[in-house]
Structure formats: structure tokens, C-alpha cells
KOLMARTI-15829 format. One line per field, with one value per residue: residue number from 1; residue in one letter; y negated, z, x of N, C-alpha, C, O in turn. Coordinates in nm, 4 decimals. Atoms other than C-alpha are relative to their C-alpha. Layout:
<rs>
resi <- c(NUM; ...)
resn <- c(A; ...)
n_yy <- c(Y; ...)
n_zz <- c(Z; ...)
n_xx <- c(X; ...)
ca_yy <- c(Y; ...)
ca_zz <- c(Z; ...)
ca_xx <- c(X; ...)
c_yy <- c(Y; ...)
c_zz <- c(Z; ...)
c_xx <- c(X; ...)
o_yy <- c(Y; ...)
o_zz <- c(Z; ...)
o_xx <- c(X; ...)
</rs>
This chain:
<rs>
resi <- c(1; 2; 3; 4; 5; 6; 7; 8; 9; 10; 11; 12; 13; 14; 15; 16; 17; 18; 19; 20; 21; 22; 23; 24; 25; 26; 27; 28; 29; 30; 31; 32; 33; 34; 35; 36; 37; 38; 39; 40; 41; 42; 43; 44; 45; 46; 47; 48; 49; 50; 51; 52; 53; 54; 55; 56; 57; 58; 59; 60; 61; 62; 63; 64; 65; 66; 67; 68; 69; 70; 71; 72; 73; 74; 75; 76; 77; 78; 79; 80; 81; 82; 83; 84; 85; 86; 87; 88; 89; 90; 91; 92; 93; 94; 95; 96; 97; 98; 99; 100)
resn <- c(M; F; H; F; I; N; R; F; T; V; T; G; D; H; A; E; F; E; R; I; L; A; D; I; N; K; Y; M; S; A; Q; P; G; F; R; K; H; R; L; Y; R; S; A; R; D; P; Q; V; Y; V; E; T; A; E; W; E; S; A; E; L; H; K; K; A; T; S; G; D; G; F; L; A; G; I; K; R; I; M; A; H; A; T; A; E; P; A; P; F; T; V; V; R; E; N; S; A; A; G; V; R)
n_yy <- c(0.0922; 0.0713; 0.1239; 0.0539; 0.1344; 0.0436; 0.1392; 0.0233; 0.1327; -0.0246; 0.0896; -0.0252; 0.0106; -0.0452; -0.1011; -0.1246; -0.0459; -0.0604; -0.1206; -0.1044; -0.0382; -0.0822; -0.1328; -0.0642; -0.0320; -0.1137; -0.1180; -0.0209; -0.0367; -0.1420; -0.0796; -0.0450; 0.0877; 0.1385; 0.0381; 0.1295; 0.0990; 0.1333; 0.0966; 0.1378; 0.1045; 0.1172; 0.1168; 0.1132; -0.0152; -0.1049; -0.0908; -0.0976; -0.1050; -0.0968; -0.1209; -0.0862; -0.1378; -0.0832; -0.1415; -0.0897; -0.0164; 0.0522; -0.1074; -0.0072; 0.1207; -0.0194; -0.0965; 0.0675; 0.1010; -0.0650; -0.0541; 0.0766; 0.0946; 0.1188; 0.0565; 0.0645; 0.1246; 0.0953; 0.0561; 0.0943; 0.1165; 0.0837; 0.0974; 0.1100; 0.0450; -0.0519; -0.0634; -0.0135; -0.1068; -0.0490; -0.0670; 0.0752; -0.0702; 0.0798; 0.0367; 0.0255; 0.0055; 0.0408; 0.0005; 0.0518; -0.1063; -0.0711; -0.0047; -0.1078)
n_zz <- c(0.1073; 0.0427; 0.0701; 0.0755; 0.0496; 0.0968; 0.0449; 0.1300; 0.0595; 0.1435; 0.0775; 0.1400; 0.0431; -0.1056; 0.0515; 0.0168; -0.1366; -0.0545; 0.0773; -0.0407; -0.1376; 0.0086; 0.0448; -0.1151; -0.0966; 0.0536; -0.0296; -0.1446; -0.0557; 0.0293; -0.0785; -0.1311; -0.1138; 0.0293; -0.0568; 0.0392; 0.0525; 0.0257; 0.0561; -0.0302; 0.0621; -0.0860; 0.0452; -0.0155; 0.0947; 0.0918; 0.0339; -0.1090; -0.0163; -0.1071; 0.0116; -0.1173; 0.0308; -0.1175; 0.0280; -0.1138; -0.0737; 0.0640; 0.0813; 0.1259; 0.0747; 0.0498; 0.1092; 0.1151; 0.0556; 0.0642; 0.1279; 0.1210; 0.0269; -0.0818; 0.0301; 0.1319; -0.0156; -0.0755; 0.0935; 0.0877; -0.0728; -0.0464; 0.1046; -0.0160; -0.1383; -0.1051; -0.1011; -0.1384; -0.0560; -0.1338; -0.0765; -0.1164; -0.1000; -0.0494; -0.1401; -0.0488; 0.1073; -0.0447; 0.0992; -0.0487; -0.0459; 0.1059; 0.1224; -0.0067)
n_xx <- c(0.0223; -0.1202; 0.0328; -0.1127; 0.0291; -0.1001; 0.0165; -0.0616; -0.0075; 0.0046; -0.0865; 0.0313; 0.1385; 0.0915; 0.0931; -0.0759; -0.0276; 0.1218; 0.0295; -0.0951; 0.0333; 0.1220; -0.0438; -0.0652; 0.1039; 0.0763; -0.0819; -0.0075; 0.1300; 0.0229; -0.0949; 0.0489; -0.0240; 0.0365; 0.1294; 0.0533; -0.0948; 0.0546; -0.0938; 0.0373; -0.0809; 0.0009; 0.0743; -0.0914; -0.1106; 0.0455; -0.1093; -0.0124; 0.1008; -0.0241; 0.0811; 0.0004; 0.0375; 0.0238; -0.0247; 0.0210; -0.1260; -0.1216; -0.0570; 0.0724; -0.0364; -0.1364; 0.0065; 0.0618; -0.0912; -0.1147; 0.0450; -0.0311; 0.1077; -0.0268; -0.1323; 0.0032; 0.0752; -0.0809; -0.0986; 0.0703; 0.0521; -0.1097; -0.0292; 0.0950; 0.0134; -0.0870; 0.0851; -0.0440; 0.0835; -0.0336; 0.1054; 0.0463; 0.0783; 0.1120; -0.0118; 0.1359; 0.0988; 0.1328; 0.1062; 0.1275; 0.0897; 0.0684; -0.0821; -0.0997)
ca_yy <- c(-12.5222; -12.6920; -13.0532; -13.1989; -13.5680; -13.7152; -14.0857; -14.1716; -14.4958; -14.4914; -14.6404; -14.5059; -14.4621; -14.4380; -14.2407; -13.9839; -13.9623; -13.8914; -13.6372; -13.4454; -13.4530; -13.3164; -13.0293; -12.9555; -12.9674; -12.7287; -12.4798; -12.5313; -12.5006; -12.1508; -12.0378; -11.8333; -12.0512; -12.3743; -12.5590; -12.9235; -13.2005; -13.5739; -13.8456; -14.2081; -14.5214; -14.8263; -15.1169; -15.3470; -15.2109; -15.0219; -14.8640; -14.6638; -14.3380; -14.0989; -13.7392; -13.5144; -13.1379; -12.8918; -12.5294; -12.2308; -12.2001; -12.3434; -12.0055; -11.9985; -12.3581; -12.2734; -11.9726; -12.1853; -12.4544; -12.1979; -12.0945; -12.2042; -12.3740; -12.6118; -12.6578; -12.7367; -12.9991; -13.1599; -13.2014; -13.3746; -13.6009; -13.7264; -13.9043; -14.1303; -14.1671; -14.1309; -13.9189; -13.9083; -13.5661; -13.4337; -13.1882; -13.3410; -13.2155; -13.3369; -13.5228; -13.6277; -13.5981; -13.7671; -13.7329; -13.9069; -13.7080; -13.4447; -13.4944; -13.1966)
ca_zz <- c(-3.9065; -4.1044; -4.2247; -4.4924; -4.5819; -4.8792; -4.9538; -5.3177; -5.4664; -5.8326; -6.0601; -6.3868; -6.5497; -6.2894; -6.5088; -6.5922; -6.2247; -6.1232; -6.4049; -6.3086; -5.9410; -6.0335; -6.2192; -5.9138; -5.6899; -5.9198; -5.8837; -5.5061; -5.4438; -5.5948; -5.3526; -5.0381; -4.7297; -4.9085; -4.7311; -4.8357; -5.0319; -5.0441; -5.2499; -5.1385; -5.3177; -5.1153; -5.1461; -5.0502; -5.2782; -5.5864; -5.6338; -5.3114; -5.2886; -4.9963; -5.0263; -4.7408; -4.7569; -4.5055; -4.5018; -4.2838; -4.1943; -4.2653; -4.4026; -4.6658; -4.7644; -4.7982; -5.0156; -5.2412; -5.2794; -5.3944; -5.6963; -6.0515; -6.0825; -5.8034; -5.8893; -6.2568; -6.1580; -5.9096; -6.1786; -6.4004; -6.1312; -6.0166; -6.3522; -6.2371; -5.8619; -5.5577; -5.2716; -4.8932; -4.7987; -4.4436; -4.2277; -3.9466; -3.6274; -3.5242; -3.1959; -3.1629; -3.3737; -3.3283; -3.5141; -3.4882; -3.3081; -3.5418; -3.8019; -3.8805)
ca_xx <- c(-7.4223; -7.1439; -7.1659; -6.9418; -6.9286; -6.7473; -6.6998; -6.6293; -6.5073; -6.6013; -6.3382; -6.4788; -6.8165; -7.0951; -7.3349; -7.0664; -6.9651; -7.3256; -7.3694; -7.0541; -7.1490; -7.4936; -7.3214; -7.1064; -7.4125; -7.6001; -7.3139; -7.2850; -7.6591; -7.6495; -7.3762; -7.4481; -7.4828; -7.5790; -7.8612; -7.8849; -7.7111; -7.7749; -7.6081; -7.6171; -7.4997; -7.4031; -7.6463; -7.3590; -7.0868; -7.2121; -6.8691; -6.9139; -7.1070; -7.1413; -7.2527; -7.3524; -7.3766; -7.5092; -7.3928; -7.4675; -7.0982; -6.7540; -6.6486; -6.9234; -6.8441; -6.4753; -6.5554; -6.7799; -6.5128; -6.2572; -6.4677; -6.3941; -6.7333; -6.6345; -6.2658; -6.3315; -6.5883; -6.3521; -6.0860; -6.3424; -6.4843; -6.1440; -6.1096; -6.3957; -6.3471; -6.1273; -6.2576; -6.2283; -6.3739; -6.3955; -6.5890; -6.7951; -6.9564; -7.3011; -7.2755; -7.6380; -7.9523; -8.2894; -8.6185; -8.9514; -9.2179; -9.3560; -9.0803; -8.8600)
c_yy <- c(-0.0772; -0.1200; -0.0551; -0.1337; -0.0456; -0.1421; -0.0143; -0.1487; 0.0220; -0.1066; 0.0139; -0.0208; 0.0599; 0.1113; 0.1342; 0.0602; 0.0724; 0.1290; 0.1155; 0.0479; 0.0842; 0.1410; 0.0776; 0.0434; 0.1169; 0.1310; 0.0306; 0.0469; 0.1463; 0.0916; 0.0420; -0.1000; -0.1456; -0.0293; -0.1301; -0.0904; -0.1312; -0.0873; -0.1389; -0.0939; -0.1247; -0.1139; -0.1251; 0.0019; 0.1141; 0.0955; 0.1169; 0.0929; 0.0849; 0.1198; 0.0761; 0.1380; 0.0773; 0.1463; 0.0824; 0.0160; -0.0610; 0.1049; 0.0104; -0.1230; 0.0161; 0.0962; -0.0653; -0.0996; 0.0620; 0.0567; -0.0920; -0.1045; -0.1283; -0.0662; -0.0704; -0.1336; -0.1062; -0.0637; -0.1052; -0.1260; -0.0945; -0.0985; -0.1244; -0.0577; 0.0506; 0.0505; 0.0029; 0.1060; 0.0409; 0.0767; -0.0859; 0.0921; -0.0919; -0.0237; -0.0184; -0.0092; -0.0336; 0.0081; -0.0634; 0.1185; 0.0618; 0.0102; 0.1062; -0.0299)
c_zz <- c(-0.0281; -0.0843; -0.0664; -0.0587; -0.0869; -0.0429; -0.1306; -0.0295; -0.1498; -0.0726; -0.1497; -0.0266; 0.1042; -0.0483; -0.0165; 0.1364; 0.0571; -0.0733; 0.0417; 0.1413; 0.0031; -0.0469; 0.1140; 0.1010; -0.0469; 0.0288; 0.1506; 0.0573; -0.0278; 0.0825; 0.1339; 0.1097; -0.0243; 0.0575; -0.0576; -0.0498; -0.0186; -0.0567; 0.0257; -0.0794; 0.0859; -0.0635; 0.0072; -0.1031; -0.0951; -0.0466; 0.0983; 0.0054; 0.1200; -0.0276; 0.1307; -0.0441; 0.1300; -0.0432; 0.1245; 0.0826; -0.0787; -0.0935; -0.1362; -0.0871; -0.0615; -0.1182; -0.1260; -0.0643; -0.0622; -0.1369; -0.1174; -0.0326; 0.0785; -0.0438; -0.1352; 0.0072; 0.0725; -0.0909; -0.0893; 0.0748; 0.0441; -0.1065; 0.0155; 0.1411; 0.0866; 0.1112; 0.1355; 0.0664; 0.1398; 0.0598; 0.1222; 0.0923; 0.0476; 0.1489; 0.0607; -0.1203; 0.0590; -0.1167; 0.0627; 0.0428; -0.1179; -0.1304; 0.0176; -0.0916)
c_xx <- c(0.1294; -0.0415; 0.1255; -0.0417; 0.1153; -0.0333; 0.0769; 0.0060; 0.0122; 0.0807; -0.0253; -0.1476; -0.0944; -0.0936; 0.0704; 0.0347; -0.1219; -0.0355; 0.0906; -0.0317; -0.1272; 0.0341; 0.0651; -0.1060; -0.0861; 0.0740; -0.0036; -0.1333; -0.0363; 0.0906; -0.0608; 0.0364; -0.0360; -0.1375; -0.0544; 0.1126; -0.0753; 0.1111; -0.0556; 0.0912; -0.0137; -0.0801; 0.0867; 0.1115; -0.0337; 0.1094; 0.0072; -0.1215; 0.0407; -0.0893; 0.0109; -0.0467; -0.0114; 0.0114; -0.0260; 0.1269; 0.1147; 0.0592; -0.0686; 0.0279; 0.1389; 0.0020; -0.0574; 0.0953; 0.1247; -0.0369; 0.0297; -0.1068; 0.0152; 0.1296; 0.0041; -0.0736; 0.0794; 0.1052; -0.0648; -0.0424; 0.1115; 0.0478; -0.0874; -0.0044; 0.1143; -0.0919; 0.0680; -0.0879; 0.0437; -0.1172; -0.0354; -0.0778; -0.1111; 0.0196; -0.1382; -0.0923; -0.1351; -0.0965; -0.1234; -0.0855; -0.0724; 0.0776; 0.1059; 0.1143)
o_yy <- c(-0.1160; -0.1064; -0.0637; -0.1451; -0.0285; -0.1702; 0.0177; -0.2229; 0.0762; -0.2265; -0.0609; -0.1040; 0.1777; 0.2090; 0.2385; 0.1816; 0.1831; 0.2242; 0.2279; 0.1679; 0.1760; 0.2377; 0.1965; 0.1545; 0.1988; 0.2296; 0.1442; 0.1308; 0.2015; 0.2139; -0.0315; -0.1481; -0.2235; 0.0524; -0.1366; -0.0807; -0.1325; -0.0757; -0.1673; -0.0625; -0.1628; -0.1462; -0.2273; -0.1026; 0.2306; 0.1950; 0.2185; 0.0487; 0.0974; 0.1051; 0.0779; 0.1515; 0.0584; 0.1893; 0.0314; 0.0297; -0.0802; 0.0711; 0.0276; -0.1124; -0.0165; 0.0723; -0.0432; -0.1147; -0.0095; 0.1067; -0.2136; -0.2116; -0.2351; -0.1872; -0.1751; -0.2311; -0.2241; -0.1843; -0.2090; -0.2365; -0.2149; -0.1907; -0.2268; -0.1611; 0.1466; 0.0006; 0.0102; 0.0718; 0.0349; 0.0436; -0.1575; 0.1939; -0.2084; 0.0703; 0.0219; -0.0559; 0.0271; -0.0094; -0.0589; 0.2301; -0.0098; 0.0763; 0.1130; 0.0487)
o_zz <- c(0.0644; -0.1785; -0.0046; -0.1198; -0.0519; -0.0869; -0.1375; 0.0018; -0.1978; -0.0586; -0.2299; 0.0369; 0.1380; 0.0229; 0.0162; 0.1550; 0.1096; -0.0107; 0.0608; 0.1690; 0.0844; 0.0016; 0.1321; 0.1538; 0.0344; 0.0703; 0.1910; 0.1474; 0.0360; 0.0725; 0.1914; 0.1157; 0.0708; 0.0454; -0.0951; -0.0041; -0.0611; -0.0178; -0.0040; -0.1053; 0.1236; -0.1808; -0.0533; -0.1544; -0.0584; -0.1128; 0.0696; 0.0084; 0.1518; -0.0563; 0.1952; -0.1292; 0.2230; -0.1406; 0.2364; 0.2048; -0.2000; -0.1985; -0.2384; -0.2095; -0.1784; -0.2170; -0.2359; -0.1865; -0.1208; -0.2085; -0.1015; -0.0838; 0.0317; -0.0666; -0.1483; -0.0556; 0.0380; -0.0829; -0.1170; 0.0217; 0.0561; -0.0755; -0.0475; 0.1636; 0.0520; 0.1285; 0.1457; 0.1424; 0.1739; 0.0338; 0.1756; 0.0492; 0.0787; 0.2258; 0.1743; -0.2268; 0.1580; -0.2320; 0.1842; -0.0063; -0.1996; -0.2240; 0.1206; -0.1003)
o_xx <- c(0.2008; -0.1196; 0.2317; -0.1479; 0.2320; -0.1447; 0.1956; -0.0871; 0.1117; 0.0566; 0.0306; -0.2125; -0.0832; -0.1165; 0.0137; 0.0261; -0.1096; -0.0821; 0.0440; -0.0289; -0.1383; -0.0246; 0.0390; -0.1003; -0.1291; 0.0132; -0.0284; -0.1355; -0.1260; 0.0806; -0.1411; 0.1496; -0.0425; -0.2288; -0.1714; 0.2265; -0.1908; 0.2274; -0.1716; 0.2074; -0.1245; -0.0612; 0.0543; 0.1515; -0.0177; 0.0800; 0.0704; -0.2363; 0.1589; -0.2081; 0.1157; -0.1346; 0.0670; -0.0504; -0.0208; 0.1204; 0.1060; 0.1139; -0.0022; 0.0357; 0.1595; 0.0714; -0.0065; 0.0962; 0.2060; 0.0498; 0.0406; -0.0743; -0.0242; 0.1324; 0.0675; -0.0324; 0.0720; 0.1287; -0.0047; -0.0318; 0.0890; 0.1233; -0.0611; -0.0673; 0.1832; -0.2031; 0.1905; -0.1785; 0.1619; -0.2329; 0.0493; -0.1318; -0.0860; 0.0396; -0.1635; -0.0519; -0.1762; -0.0572; -0.1432; -0.0685; -0.1305; 0.0327; 0.1729; 0.2086)
</rs>
């Protein structure tokens, strides 16, 4: 399993940022190996968003991020935000009893 986390600071239009990110996510979710995506917005600082993505492997994620559907979206989104992307490794995971 491969986990990717990206912190955005939005400096432009929030609605446009979210729309472009939704377009990117639509493309990514159709790629082999995609499992899950979540977008969070800070309750403390509305300029800050965090997205998490789960992929079957780093290789499949890398292949998806080299496609034109991803690269074109990234060029568009950078007009509205700065990004701090990075891969992460799960150290520990807990769930409530019966929750998957």
C-alpha cells in the first residue's frame, strides 16, 4: 500500500481550487492502482487544505502522475495554491471494534 499526503495553502479562489482538484481526482480515480482519496480543509485556517490518497503501489501512483490528465491539472491548480506533497509510510493504525 502507498500513501500520499499533500498540504495546500490556497492563495487564489477556493471554489476554483476545489473544482480543479476534483477534476484531477476524477482522472486519478480512473487510473490503475487508485484506492481512495480524501480532501480536508482546516477548521483553524481556511486557507489550508490537506489531501490524502491511497494507492496499491508507489509504481502505479508514479505512472498515474506522469500522465497528461494529471500534469495539466497540476499546472492549473498551482495558479491557486502552493503545495507540499510527500509520500508517507503508515507507522500505526487503529480502528474501533467492528470498524473497517
